[in-house]
N, C-alpha and C positions, 0 to 999 in steps of 0.2 A: 518287848519286855513290858511287864506291868508298870504303868507310870508311878503308881504309889510306891512300889518296891524300889524303883529307880530313885525316887526322891528320898526314900528312907536310907538307901545306901549312900547317897550324896551327903545326907545329914550326918551319918556316922563318920565319913571321911573328913568333913569339915570340923566336926566335934573333936576328932583326934588331934587335928592341928591346934585347935583352941586349947585343949587340955594339955597336949604333949609339947607344944611349942617346938623347940629345936630338935628334940630327940624323936619326934614322931611316934610317941608311945603314950597310951592312956589307959587308965584303969577301966576294966569292963563295966563295973557298977556305975561309975561316973558317966560313961557313955550311954548306958541304958536309961539312966535318970534324965540325961540331957535330951535324948531323942523323943521319948514319950513314956518311959517306964514299963513298956510292955515287952516281956521276954520273948514271946513267940516270933513276932516279926523281926526282932533284933537277931535272933538265932538264924532265921532264914536269910536275912540280909548279909550277916557276917559270913555265913557259909558260902554265899555266892561271891562275896568279895575275896574270900580265900581261893576259891576256884579260879577267879580272874587274876590271881597273883597280885592283889592290891594290898592285902594285909596278911600277917602271920600272927600266931598266938604265942605268948610267953607268960606262963603261969597265969596270974589274974589280969594280965594286960593284953591289949591288942596293939600291934606294932605295924606301922606302915612299911611296905616294901619301897624300894626306890621308885618304882612305877606308881605305886599308891600315893607316895608323898607328892609326886608331880601332879597327880590328879587332884589330890586334896588341896594343895596350895592354889590351884586354879579356881576351885570352888570357893575357897576361903577369900581369895582376892576379889572375886565377884561379889561376895557377901559384903566385904568392906567398902567397895565402891558404892554399892546400893545404900548402905548405911550412911556414908558420907554425903551422897547425893540428896537423899531425903532430909538429912539433917541441915545441910547448908543451903539447899534450894527451897525446900518447903517447910523447914523448921518443925518437922515431925518429932514428937517426943519419944515415941516407941519405935525407933528405927531398927533396933535389933530384931524385934518380932516381925516387923515389916520385911526386913531383909531375909529372914528365914522363909517367909512365904514366897518372895519374888525371885530368890536366887536360882530356883529351878526352871523358871519360865522366861527370864530375861535373855534375849538372844545376844550373841557377840556383837552384832551391829548396833543394837540399842545400848549395850554396855559402852561401846566406843563413843557413842553420842553423849552419854552421861559423863564419861571421862573428859570429853571435849568441853562440856559446859563447866565442869569443875575447874578445868584449867583456866577458863575465862574468869572464874571467881577471883583469881589472884590479881586481876586487873580491873576490879570493880570500882565504880564511883557510886555515890548516893545520887538519887535523882535531883536533889537540890544543888548538886555540884555542877550540873549542866548550865551552859550559857543559853540565852534566848536564841531559839532557832536551831539548836543542836538536837539531833535525833539519836536515840539509843535503843538497845534491846534490853528488856527487863530480864534479869537473871534470877532474882529472888526477892521475896518480900519478908522482911524480918519482923513479922507481927505475930506474937504468940497467941493473941486473942483470935480464936477460930471464927467467931461470928464476924469480926472485923475483916479477917482474912477472906472469908467467903464473900463479904460485901464488895471488897476490892476486886475479887475475881469477877463478880457480877457486872462491874462497870468496865471490865476489859483490862484491868491492871493485873496481868497474869504473867508468869514466866514465859519467855520467848515472844511476848507481844512487843510491837514497836511503839515507842512513845517519843513525842517531840515536845520540848519545852516551848510553850507559846508565849508566856509572859511571867515575869516575876513581880509580885506585889508584896506589900508589907505583911509578913507573917504567912504568906501562902504562895503557891505556884498555880499557874494555869497551864495544863498540859493537854496535848491532843493525842488521843488513843482510839483506835478503831473508828476514826473519822469524827469523834466527838470531843468537845472541849470540856475538861473537868478541872474544877478548883480543888486543890489539895492543901491541907494544913502543912506548914513547913516541917513540923515535927514528924508528921507521917511521911512526908516526902523523903526525910532523912533515912527512913527504914526501907525504902525501895531501892534495891541495888541494881545497877545497870552497867552495860558495856557500851561505851560511846562509839558511834559510827562516824568516823572522820569524813568530813566533806559534806555531810547531810545537813543542809540548812533550810530553814523555812522560806517559803516564797514571799 
């Protein structure tokens, strides 16, 4: 199957869920405008979706069949996980657009890893909450400034990196990450979210 057409069909199914919510029914014009406003590929995609028994037509609306609703809900759920992941872990502002692009290529195994990391977010601490010698995994960096965020990534403070609190000083922390010791302002350390690894102490 043509990959572009496959993605187009998935976009239509996801859009029906977004517009139709509980009843699985959406206006055709709303769907065309949502996917890209082009009638020709829309007609081709909806024709195939009908042949696959995923949708039916009712006047000016497109309605999901039970099989279509199941497929659409799976696509929409993936979309929502991707949105939540990039919002909470990377603080991306345009998560809806990003999720549109990634929902077609994120595998089930990668999606499961994203969900696992999001589950950990409920047990997060700030880096400044650690005690001297404790080790943790960085889950997210709540810094909206992209230049500062990039600089932190450059020194190793990135999601999934291991970090150990080496020393607490007035107004700042000294941490060890990627084998290097880094001094961080306490206010910045408050924006680094971590999951503590019990029993990991400094030598």
